[in-house]
N, C-alpha and C positions, 0 to 999 in steps of 0.2 A: 924306270923299272919299279921303284917303290910305289909309284902312283898306280901302276897296273896291278900289283899285289894287293893293294888296299881295295881296289874295285872288285877283284876276284874274291876276296874274303867276305865282302858284303853280299855277294851273289851266291856264295856257297853255304848258305845257312841250312840247318838241318831240322827245322821246326815249321809249324804252321802258324799263321797269324790268326787272331781272334775272328776276323771276318771270314777267313777260309773255313774255320771250324763251324761257325754259325751257318754258313751255306750248306755244308755237309749235313748238319743236324736237321735243317729245314727240308732238304731233299729226302732224307731218310723218313722223316715224319710224314711227308706227302705220300711217299711210296707205301708206307704202312697203312695210312688211312684209305688209300685206294684199294689195297688188298683186302682190308676189312669190309669195305663197301661191296666189293665184288663177291665176297663170301656170303654176305647177307642177301644180295640180290639173286644168288643162285637158287635160294629157296623160292623166292618170288617167281623166278623164271620157270622152275619146275611146275609150280601150281598154275601159273598163267598158261603155259604151253599145254598142259593136260586139260585144263578147263576149256581152252579154245578148241581143242580137238573134240572133246565131248559135245560142246555146243554145236560144232559143225555137223557131227553125226546126228544130233537131235534135229537139226534143221533139215538134214538129208532125209530122215524118216518122214518129217512133216511134208516136205516137198513131194515125196513119192505118194503120200496119201492124197494130196491135192491133185497131183498130175494124173493119177489113175482112178480118182474118185472112189477111194476105198479106205480101209484102215491099215495102218502100219504101226507096230508097237516096238518100242525099245525095251527089252527085258534085261534086267540087271541081276547079276549073281555076285553078291557081296563076299561070298566065301572064296571064289576064284578070282575076284576083282576083274570080271569081264562083263561085257554087255553085248547083246545081239539085236540086230534089226530084223524083224520078221513080218511077213505079210499076214495079218490076222483077219482080213476082210474076206468077202465072198469071192469065189473063183480062184484061179491060179495066176498070179502075177509075179513078175520078177522081183528078186531081192536086189537091193542096190549093189552095184559093183564095188568091191573093196580093192581099190588101187594100191593101198599101202600093205596089203597082206602078202604080196609076193606070189610066185608061181605055185608054191606048194599048198596054197589055201584052197579050201573047198569053195567052188564057184557058186554053190547053191545056198551058202550061208554067209552072213555078214557078222562075224564075231570079232570083237576088238578087246584086247586087254586094256585096262585103265592105264597101266604103266607101259609105255612103248620102249622096249629095250633098244631098238634101233636109234632112238633119239639121244641116248647116253645122258639122260637127265641126272643131275647130281643127287637128288633126293627122291625117295620112294613116296609116291602119291597114291592115296587110297580113297575109295568112296567110304566116307565115315558113316553117313546115314542118308536116307531118302524118306521124305514125309510130305503130307499135305499141309500147306501153310496155315490154314485157319484151324482145322480140327486137330492138327499135330498127329495124324494117323500115319503109321509106317506103310510104305508102298514099295514095290519092287519093279514097277514098270511105268512107262508113259505111252499111252495109246493115242495116236493122232487120227482124227476122223477126216472125211472128205473135204470139210471146210477148213482144216488145218488145226483146229482146237482139240482139246481133250474132252470136251463136253459132248453129249449130255451126261455120260457116265460119271465124269469127274467134274464137279462144279467149284473147284478151288485150285489155286496154283500149286504146282509140285516143286519141291525144293530138293536139290541134290547137293550134298555137302562133300567136297573134296578136302583132304587134309594131308599134311606132312609134318614131321617133327624134326627139329634141328636144335641141338644143344639144350635139350630139355624144354623148349618152347614149341607149342603146337600152333601151326599156321593153318588156316582154313579159308576156303572160298566157296560161298554158296552160289549155286546155279539155279535160276528160277525159270520155270516153264509156265507161261500164261495159259490158263484153262480156256480162255475165250479165243485167243488168236493162235496159240501154239508156239508163239515166239519164245526163244530161249536166250538168256543172257547171263553172263557171269558178273557178280558183284565185286566189290573191292576185297582184297586180302585182309583178313582179320587175325588176331591172335587170341589165344585162350590162356 
């Protein structure tokens, strides 16, 4: 009986060993670092998602210009943070179909907000500025011709800068449209 009580008293301890405490501290630090990384990556996610959607719409306008052998223009409104794809060439040709706009959208227009509420992105992304790369001239549209480029009217690349702010830091991503080919691409995320 005494032997049984001695074994029970050793097993009925009310504290933690140093090893158990260290394991808990390591687990908490891992969880904290993962949560901090996911917070920082949400800003990158918002910018990357918005830039991909804008690049896709620029490519859509370019493809329509090539397909119909005419001119399509993407017009930007920085006040309302929207852009519209319009046919600006000769004749009457269709505006691209906006599959993301829903049934209430006007079928004769392709208007997109820069920030898509349906995506529930964590940060507000805006078009900060648009300019020509070499001359640094402000512009508000990108016109694609029948060959896909923005020339001969525009003989330098167009840069569209998207940005967002988190915790006092401004993150931005430049999107470049080649004047020769009309190809659009997003660069790496940068901070100011």
